N, C-alpha and C positions, 0 to 999 in steps of 0.2 A: 566519453560518456561512461559512467560506472553503472553497474546493475546490481540489484539485490532482490532476493526472493524471500518472502516471509510466509510462514505457515500460519494461517488464520482459520482455525478449525470451526469457528462459528458461522462462517459465510455459507449460505446455501441457496440464495436466490438473487434475482436481478436487483431487488431493492437493496440488498447488502452490497452488491457490486456498486450501485449508484452512490450509496453512502460513502464507501471507501474512496471512490473517484472524487467526489465533492470534497472530502476531507483532505485529499492530497493536492487539490487545486491551489495554486499559489505558493507551493513549497519548492519551486524551481525544478520541477520534474520533467522528464520526457514521457514516452509512452508508458502506460500502465496496463498490464495484462492480468486479468482476474480469471483463474481457473476454478470454476465452481465445483467440479468433480474432485480435483486434487486439493481444493480448499487452500489455494495459494494466491499470493499477490506478488507480481514481479514488477519492479519499478526501475526505469532508467532515469538517472539523475546526473547532474553536473556536480562532481565531488568538490569542485572549486567554489561553488556558491551554495551548496546544500549539504547539510550534515545528515548522515544516515539516521542518526538518533531522532532528528526532526520528523523524518518520514514515519518511523515507528510510532512516535508520540501522536502524530496526526491520525493514524489508524486507530490507536487506542482511544483518543478523544472522541472518535466516531462510535465508540462503544464495543470495540472488538479486541479480544486478547490476541497478542502476537506471540507466537512461539518461535524459538530458535534464534 
């Protein structure tokens, strides 16, 4: 399992967290950790079946800018 952490400066509440989790559903991911204070999203994923770019795009499609 691979891991990636994204800086998502716009997240600030549970609704943001829920939106990101829904956006990542079905992208072949493992656990998703959202840290509202640090404004980060950490994702575990299977690099053999999921492209990291797809994870970033899913978050962006949910309306959030991804930095880093």
